[in-house]
mmCIF file of the C-alpha atoms, coordinates in Angstrom:
data_MODEL
# 
_entry.id   MODEL 
# 
loop_
_atom_site.group_PDB 
_atom_site.id 
_atom_site.type_symbol 
_atom_site.label_atom_id 
_atom_site.label_alt_id 
_atom_site.label_comp_id 
_atom_site.label_asym_id 
_atom_site.label_entity_id 
_atom_site.label_seq_id 
_atom_site.pdbx_PDB_ins_code 
_atom_site.Cartn_x 
_atom_site.Cartn_y 
_atom_site.Cartn_z 
_atom_site.occupancy 
_atom_site.B_iso_or_equiv 
_atom_site.pdbx_formal_charge 
_atom_site.auth_seq_id 
_atom_site.auth_comp_id 
_atom_site.auth_asym_id 
_atom_site.auth_atom_id 
_atom_site.pdbx_PDB_model_num 
ATOM 1  C CA . MET A 1 1  ? -4.552  14.189  -15.427 1.00 0.00 ? 1  MET A CA 1 
ATOM 2  C CA . VAL A 1 2  ? -2.252  12.955  -12.662 1.00 0.00 ? 2  VAL A CA 1 
ATOM 3  C CA . TYR A 1 3  ? -3.077  11.538  -9.231  1.00 0.00 ? 3  TYR A CA 1 
ATOM 4  C CA . LYS A 1 4  ? -0.326  12.109  -6.679  1.00 0.00 ? 4  LYS A CA 1 
ATOM 5  C CA . SER A 1 5  ? -0.337  8.931   -4.601  1.00 0.00 ? 5  SER A CA 1 
ATOM 6  C CA . LYS A 1 6  ? 1.789   7.516   -1.819  1.00 0.00 ? 6  LYS A CA 1 
ATOM 7  C CA . ILE A 1 7  ? 3.610   5.344   -4.410  1.00 0.00 ? 7  ILE A CA 1 
ATOM 8  C CA . GLY A 1 8  ? 4.197   8.265   -6.782  1.00 0.00 ? 8  GLY A CA 1 
ATOM 9  C CA . ASP A 1 9  ? 2.399   10.083  -9.564  1.00 0.00 ? 9  ASP A CA 1 
ATOM 10 C CA . ILE A 1 10 ? -0.158  8.019   -11.494 1.00 0.00 ? 10 ILE A CA 1 
ATOM 11 C CA . ASP A 1 11 ? -1.026  9.307   -14.975 1.00 0.00 ? 11 ASP A CA 1 
ATOM 12 C CA . LEU A 1 12 ? -4.744  8.713   -15.441 1.00 0.00 ? 12 LEU A CA 1 
ATOM 13 C CA . THR A 1 13 ? -4.909  9.638   -19.132 1.00 0.00 ? 13 THR A CA 1 
ATOM 14 C CA . LYS A 1 14 ? -4.449  6.023   -20.329 1.00 0.00 ? 14 LYS A CA 1 
ATOM 15 C CA . LEU A 1 15 ? -6.493  4.398   -17.576 1.00 0.00 ? 15 LEU A CA 1 
ATOM 16 C CA . THR A 1 16 ? -8.749  1.615   -18.891 1.00 0.00 ? 16 THR A CA 1 
ATOM 17 C CA . ARG A 1 17 ? -10.212 0.420   -15.574 1.00 0.00 ? 17 ARG A CA 1 
ATOM 18 C CA . LEU A 1 18 ? -10.235 1.648   -11.990 1.00 0.00 ? 18 LEU A CA 1 
ATOM 19 C CA . TYR A 1 19 ? -11.623 -0.594  -9.301  1.00 0.00 ? 19 TYR A CA 1 
ATOM 20 C CA . PRO A 1 20 ? -11.493 -1.268  -5.565  1.00 0.00 ? 20 PRO A CA 1 
ATOM 21 C CA . ALA A 1 21 ? -11.062 -4.730  -4.108  1.00 0.00 ? 21 ALA A CA 1 
ATOM 22 C CA . SER A 1 22 ? -10.232 -6.591  -0.969  1.00 0.00 ? 22 SER A CA 1 
ATOM 23 C CA . VAL A 1 23 ? -7.369  -9.049  -0.863  1.00 0.00 ? 23 VAL A CA 1 
ATOM 24 C CA . ILE A 1 24 ? -8.364  -12.144 1.026   1.00 0.00 ? 24 ILE A CA 1 
ATOM 25 C CA . ASP A 1 25 ? -6.824  -15.375 2.227   1.00 0.00 ? 25 ASP A CA 1 
ATOM 26 C CA . MET A 1 26 ? -9.243  -18.251 1.669   1.00 0.00 ? 26 MET A CA 1 
ATOM 27 C CA . GLN A 1 27 ? -7.667  -21.436 2.988   1.00 0.00 ? 27 GLN A CA 1 
ATOM 28 C CA . GLY A 1 28 ? -4.222  -20.454 1.727   1.00 0.00 ? 28 GLY A CA 1 
ATOM 29 C CA . GLU A 1 29 ? -5.376  -19.043 -1.598  1.00 0.00 ? 29 GLU A CA 1 
ATOM 30 C CA . ILE A 1 30 ? -4.824  -15.291 -1.986  1.00 0.00 ? 30 ILE A CA 1 
ATOM 31 C CA . ALA A 1 31 ? -7.372  -13.510 -4.183  1.00 0.00 ? 31 ALA A CA 1 
ATOM 32 C CA . GLU A 1 32 ? -8.809  -10.118 -5.025  1.00 0.00 ? 32 GLU A CA 1 
ATOM 33 C CA . MET A 1 33 ? -12.544 -9.929  -4.324  1.00 0.00 ? 33 MET A CA 1 
ATOM 34 C CA . SER A 1 34 ? -15.099 -7.159  -4.824  1.00 0.00 ? 34 SER A CA 1 
ATOM 35 C CA . LEU A 1 35 ? -16.078 -5.016  -1.879  1.00 0.00 ? 35 LEU A CA 1 
ATOM 36 C CA . GLU A 1 36 ? -19.635 -6.302  -2.224  1.00 0.00 ? 36 GLU A CA 1 
ATOM 37 C CA . TRP A 1 37 ? -18.433 -9.901  -1.923  1.00 0.00 ? 37 TRP A CA 1 
ATOM 38 C CA . THR A 1 38 ? -16.360 -8.954  1.116   1.00 0.00 ? 38 THR A CA 1 
ATOM 39 C CA . ASP A 1 39 ? -19.382 -7.287  2.764   1.00 0.00 ? 39 ASP A CA 1 
ATOM 40 C CA . LEU A 1 40 ? -21.338 -10.521 2.323   1.00 0.00 ? 40 LEU A CA 1 
ATOM 41 C CA . TYR A 1 41 ? -18.655 -13.125 3.076   1.00 0.00 ? 41 TYR A CA 1 
ATOM 42 C CA . GLY A 1 42 ? -15.797 -11.254 4.765   1.00 0.00 ? 42 GLY A CA 1 
ATOM 43 C CA . ASP A 1 43 ? -16.555 -12.839 8.131   1.00 0.00 ? 43 ASP A CA 1 
ATOM 44 C CA . LYS A 1 44 ? -15.804 -16.288 6.641   1.00 0.00 ? 44 LYS A CA 1 
ATOM 45 C CA . VAL A 1 45 ? -12.346 -15.427 5.281   1.00 0.00 ? 45 VAL A CA 1 
ATOM 46 C CA . LYS A 1 46 ? -9.292  -13.492 6.379   1.00 0.00 ? 46 LYS A CA 1 
ATOM 47 C CA . VAL A 1 47 ? -9.220  -10.020 4.800   1.00 0.00 ? 47 VAL A CA 1 
ATOM 48 C CA . LEU A 1 48 ? -5.549  -9.114  4.384   1.00 0.00 ? 48 LEU A CA 1 
ATOM 49 C CA . HIS A 1 49 ? -5.970  -5.557  3.081   1.00 0.00 ? 49 HIS A CA 1 
ATOM 50 C CA . PHE A 1 50 ? -7.827  -3.432  0.560   1.00 0.00 ? 50 PHE A CA 1 
ATOM 51 C CA . VAL A 1 51 ? -6.583  -2.189  -2.820  1.00 0.00 ? 51 VAL A CA 1 
ATOM 52 C CA . LEU A 1 52 ? -7.389  0.390   -5.434  1.00 0.00 ? 52 LEU A CA 1 
ATOM 53 C CA . VAL A 1 53 ? -6.309  -0.920  -8.841  1.00 0.00 ? 53 VAL A CA 1 
ATOM 54 C CA . PHE A 1 54 ? -5.376  1.472   -11.644 1.00 0.00 ? 54 PHE A CA 1 
ATOM 55 C CA . ASP A 1 55 ? -5.430  -0.775  -14.738 1.00 0.00 ? 55 ASP A CA 1 
ATOM 56 C CA . PHE A 1 56 ? -3.762  0.561   -17.881 1.00 0.00 ? 56 PHE A CA 1 
ATOM 57 C CA . THR A 1 57 ? -3.942  -2.696  -19.866 1.00 0.00 ? 57 THR A CA 1 
ATOM 58 C CA . PRO A 1 58 ? -5.217  -2.086  -23.409 1.00 0.00 ? 58 PRO A CA 1 
ATOM 59 C CA . PRO A 1 59 ? -8.316  -4.258  -24.180 1.00 0.00 ? 59 PRO A CA 1 
ATOM 60 C CA . SER A 1 60 ? -6.478  -6.563  -26.619 1.00 0.00 ? 60 SER A CA 1 
ATOM 61 C CA . GLU A 1 61 ? -3.408  -7.146  -24.395 1.00 0.00 ? 61 GLU A CA 1 
ATOM 62 C CA . GLU A 1 62 ? -2.912  -10.103 -22.070 1.00 0.00 ? 62 GLU A CA 1 
ATOM 63 C CA . LYS A 1 63 ? 0.014   -8.724  -20.087 1.00 0.00 ? 63 LYS A CA 1 
ATOM 64 C CA . LYS A 1 64 ? -1.359  -6.661  -17.210 1.00 0.00 ? 64 LYS A CA 1 
ATOM 65 C CA . VAL A 1 65 ? -0.167  -3.077  -16.769 1.00 0.00 ? 65 VAL A CA 1 
ATOM 66 C CA . ARG A 1 66 ? -1.345  -1.939  -13.338 1.00 0.00 ? 66 ARG A CA 1 
ATOM 67 C CA . GLU A 1 67 ? -0.567  0.281   -10.386 1.00 0.00 ? 67 GLU A CA 1 
ATOM 68 C CA . VAL A 1 68 ? -1.997  -0.862  -7.066  1.00 0.00 ? 68 VAL A CA 1 
ATOM 69 C CA . LEU A 1 69 ? -2.454  1.154   -3.897  1.00 0.00 ? 69 LEU A CA 1 
ATOM 70 C CA . GLU A 1 70 ? -2.830  -0.877  -0.690  1.00 0.00 ? 70 GLU A CA 1 
ATOM 71 C CA . PHE A 1 71 ? -4.805  0.144   2.400   1.00 0.00 ? 71 PHE A CA 1 
ATOM 72 C CA . GLU A 1 72 ? -5.189  -1.316  5.853   1.00 0.00 ? 72 GLU A CA 1 
ATOM 73 C CA . THR A 1 73 ? -8.840  -0.298  6.167   1.00 0.00 ? 73 THR A CA 1 
ATOM 74 C CA . LYS A 1 74 ? -11.833 0.055   3.901   1.00 0.00 ? 74 LYS A CA 1 
ATOM 75 C CA . GLU A 1 75 ? -12.259 3.617   5.149   1.00 0.00 ? 75 GLU A CA 1 
ATOM 76 C CA . GLU A 1 76 ? -8.800  4.579   3.864   1.00 0.00 ? 76 GLU A CA 1 
ATOM 77 C CA . LEU A 1 77 ? -9.652  3.012   0.502   1.00 0.00 ? 77 LEU A CA 1 
ATOM 78 C CA . ILE A 1 78 ? -12.940 4.943   0.265   1.00 0.00 ? 78 ILE A CA 1 
ATOM 79 C CA . GLU A 1 79 ? -11.183 8.199   1.132   1.00 0.00 ? 79 GLU A CA 1 
ATOM 80 C CA . THR A 1 80 ? -8.676  7.704   -1.679  1.00 0.00 ? 80 THR A CA 1 
ATOM 81 C CA . MET A 1 81 ? -11.443 6.715   -4.098  1.00 0.00 ? 81 MET A CA 1 
ATOM 82 C CA . GLN A 1 82 ? -13.143 10.035  -3.355  1.00 0.00 ? 82 GLN A CA 1 
ATOM 83 C CA . GLU A 1 83 ? -9.890  11.931  -3.992  1.00 0.00 ? 83 GLU A CA 1 
ATOM 84 C CA . VAL A 1 84 ? -9.458  10.209  -7.380  1.00 0.00 ? 84 VAL A CA 1 
ATOM 85 C CA . ALA A 1 85 ? -13.129 10.804  -8.274  1.00 0.00 ? 85 ALA A CA 1 
ATOM 86 C CA . LYS A 1 86 ? -12.640 14.572  -7.797  1.00 0.00 ? 86 LYS A CA 1 
ATOM 87 C CA . LEU A 1 87 ? -10.058 14.519  -10.604 1.00 0.00 ? 87 LEU A CA 1 
ATOM 88 C CA . PHE A 1 88 ? -12.654 13.112  -12.986 1.00 0.00 ? 88 PHE A CA 1 
ATOM 89 C CA . GLU A 1 89 ? -15.226 15.772  -12.047 1.00 0.00 ? 89 GLU A CA 1 
ATOM 90 C CA . LYS A 1 90 ? -13.185 18.558  -13.609 1.00 0.00 ? 90 LYS A CA 1 
# 
């Protein structure tokens, strides 16, 4: 199963986690936060952009193996999440 993204083809067969996040700047510290956290506290920090993280890291590995798609808006992120979800419905 392959998702054709703006950064290239992403093979979903070895995907271990798939999650959305916002990337924020909190007093100079850059961090990924959940969308729920951003909905609650986003007005208190600077939201830089949104991401959809395709994590291929095996459970026992420490070195992260990830592909990350970046979006300017939450709406763009949600749209892409829906496209990816359709692949899992088949």
